[in-house]
C-alpha positions as CSV (number, residue, x, y, z in Angstrom):
1,M,-9.6,79.4,92.0
2,E,-6.2,76.9,90.9
3,R,-6.6,74.7,88.2
4,P,-6.2,70.8,88.6
5,S,-2.4,70.1,88.1
6,N,-0.1,66.9,87.4
7,P,3.3,68.1,87.0
8,A,5.2,64.9,86.7
9,V,3.0,64.7,83.4
10,T,3.9,68.0,82.6
11,E,7.5,67.7,83.3
12,L,7.5,64.4,81.3
13,V,6.1,66.4,78.1
14,R,8.8,69.2,78.9
15,Q,11.6,66.9,78.8
16,A,10.0,65.2,75.0
17,C,10.0,68.9,74.2
18,M,13.3,70.1,75.6
19,A,15.5,67.1,73.9
20,L,14.4,68.3,70.5
21,P,17.1,71.1,69.0
22,E,17.1,75.0,69.8
23,V,13.6,74.7,71.7
24,T,12.5,77.1,74.3
25,E,9.8,77.0,76.8
26,R,7.8,79.9,78.2
27,L,4.8,80.5,79.3
28,S,2.1,81.5,76.5
29,H,-1.9,81.9,77.8
30,G,-1.2,80.7,81.0
31,E,0.5,77.5,80.2
32,C,3.6,76.0,79.3
33,T,4.3,76.3,75.5
34,W,7.8,74.9,73.7
35,F,8.8,76.5,70.8
36,V,11.7,76.4,68.2
37,R,14.0,79.1,67.7
38,G,11.8,80.9,70.4
39,K,9.2,81.5,67.8
40,K,7.3,79.2,66.7
41,V,4.8,77.3,68.6
42,F,5.0,73.1,68.3
43,V,3.8,72.0,71.6
44,Q,1.5,73.6,74.5
45,M,0.1,72.4,77.3
46,S,-3.4,72.4,77.8
47,D,-4.3,72.0,81.9
48,H,-7.8,71.9,82.4
49,H,-7.9,75.6,80.4
50,H,-10.8,74.9,78.2
51,D,-12.1,71.8,79.5
52,D,-12.1,69.4,82.5
53,R,-8.9,67.0,80.3
54,L,-5.2,67.5,80.9
55,G,-3.4,67.1,77.8
56,F,-1.2,69.1,75.3
57,W,-1.7,70.6,71.9
58,C,0.9,70.5,69.1
59,A,0.9,70.5,65.4
60,A,0.5,68.0,63.4
61,P,0.9,66.3,59.6
62,Q,-2.2,67.0,57.3
63,G,-4.9,64.6,58.0
64,V,-3.8,63.3,61.0
65,M,-5.4,65.0,63.5
66,A,-9.3,64.1,62.1
67,E,-8.0,60.6,61.7
68,L,-6.7,59.9,65.5
69,V,-10.3,61.7,66.8
70,E,-11.6,59.4,64.6
71,Q,-10.2,56.2,65.6
72,E,-9.6,57.2,69.4
73,P,-11.5,60.0,70.8
74,E,-10.9,58.8,73.9
75,R,-7.2,59.8,73.4
76,F,-7.2,62.3,70.7
77,F,-9.5,65.4,70.1
78,R,-9.7,68.6,68.2
79,P,-8.3,71.3,70.4
80,P,-9.9,74.8,70.1
81,Y,-8.7,77.5,68.0
82,V,-6.1,75.9,66.7
83,G,-7.6,72.3,65.1
84,V,-9.2,74.2,62.3
85,K,-5.4,74.1,61.2
86,G,-4.9,70.8,62.2
87,W,-3.8,70.4,65.0
88,L,-4.1,67.5,67.2
89,G,-5.2,67.7,71.0
90,V,-3.8,64.7,73.3
91,S,-5.6,63.5,76.1
92,L,-2.9,62.9,79.2
93,D,-5.9,61.8,81.8
94,V,-6.2,58.4,80.1
95,A,-4.4,55.3,81.7
96,D,-1.4,53.5,80.9
97,L,0.3,56.5,78.8
98,D,2.8,55.5,76.3
99,W,5.1,58.1,76.7
100,E,7.7,56.6,73.8
101,E,4.3,57.4,71.6
102,I,3.9,60.3,73.2
103,A,7.8,61.2,72.4
104,A,6.9,60.8,68.8
105,I,4.1,62.6,68.4
106,V,5.7,65.8,69.8
107,R,9.1,64.7,67.4
108,D,6.4,64.9,64.6
109,A,4.9,68.2,65.8
110,Y,8.3,69.4,65.7
111,R,9.1,68.5,62.6
112,Q,6.0,70.4,61.5
113,I,7.3,73.6,62.4
114,A,11.0,73.2,62.4
115,P,12.9,74.7,59.7
116,A,14.4,71.8,57.7
117,K,18.4,72.1,58.6
118,L,16.7,71.4,62.4
119,T,14.9,68.8,61.4
120,A,17.8,67.3,59.6
121,L,20.0,67.0,63.0
122,L,16.8,64.5,64.1
123,D,17.8,62.2,61.5
124,E,21.5,62.4,61.9
125,T,20.7,60.6,66.1
């Protein structure tokens, strides 16, 4: 049985990730996943993999996941496996997605994983 999917939404997440320095994409655990320098994951799609939602999981600054999940549980969630490490789940099934906000969340995830030389490139633009 195929899982439901929204290729247009995945493409928008892809664009946000691939706009960052030295990012690569490949499948990991059956999901589109983005890596810094091909090694460290910073964003992974979750296309109805563990539940009935379309979203992504990403690295987040300390304390952010708990705060966002408490404030807006319809938009943010604690993902399985990596939530214990503070990773954030972002639901993409909600109406009126704010793609500027999502791009900012992706950049914050990148900053958590990328080395300082690469994050400095973000500050130059």
